[in-house]
C-alpha positions in Angstrom: 0.0 0.0 0.0 1.3 3.5 -0.9 1.7 6.1 1.7 0.0 9.4 0.9 2.1 12.5 1.5 0.7 15.9 2.2 2.2 19.1 1.1 2.4 20.2 4.8 4.6 17.2 5.7 7.6 18.8 3.9 10.1 20.0 6.5 12.1 22.2 4.1 11.8 25.9 4.2 9.3 27.3 1.6 10.7 28.5 -1.7 11.3 32.2 -2.3 8.8 33.6 -4.8 10.0 36.0 -7.5 8.4 39.4 -7.4 6.9 39.2 -10.9 6.5 43.0 -11.6 10.2 43.4 -10.6 11.2 40.6 -12.9 9.6 42.4 -15.8 11.3 45.7 -15.1 14.9 44.6 -14.2 17.5 42.4 -15.9 20.8 41.1 -14.6 23.8 41.7 -16.8 26.5 39.2 -17.4 28.9 41.1 -15.0 26.2 40.9 -12.3 24.9 44.5 -12.4 21.2 45.3 -12.6 19.8 47.0 -15.6 16.6 49.1 -15.7 14.6 51.1 -18.2 14.4 54.9 -18.0 11.2 56.8 -17.1 9.4 59.6 -18.8 9.3 58.0 -22.3 5.7 56.8 -22.6 3.6 59.9 -23.6 3.5 63.7 -23.7 6.7 63.6 -25.7 6.1 66.9 -27.6 6.4 68.8 -24.3 9.9 67.4 -23.6 13.1 68.6 -25.2 14.9 66.4 -27.7 17.9 66.3 -25.4 15.7 65.0 -22.6 14.1 62.3 -24.8 17.5 61.3 -26.3 19.1 60.8 -22.9 16.2 58.7 -21.7 16.7 56.2 -24.6 19.0 53.5 -23.4 19.0 51.3 -20.3 20.4 52.5 -17.0 22.1 50.8 -14.0 20.1 50.4 -10.8 21.5 52.7 -8.1 23.5 51.3 -5.2 20.7 52.3 -2.7 18.1 50.2 -4.6 20.3 47.2 -5.6 19.7 45.2 -2.4 15.9 45.5 -2.6 15.8 44.6 -6.3 18.1 41.6 -5.8 15.8 40.3 -3.0 12.7 40.8 -5.2 14.4 38.9 -8.1 15.7 36.1 -5.9 19.3 36.7 -6.8 
């Protein structure tokens, strides 16, 4: 006869869950840094100067103050 096991019988710690909205916004680079998109690019572009729109084009690095929080959210 087979013994039935219940999910609650597992003595291991529960798995960490990835914060899904963070996972969509941040990516880890090959060197281990965290990459993020820039803000103020979605709409109302005609009110913004070309320089401001141009500088917001590429990805940026996550600041040192936020890195710990983002890493925890991503499970890294």
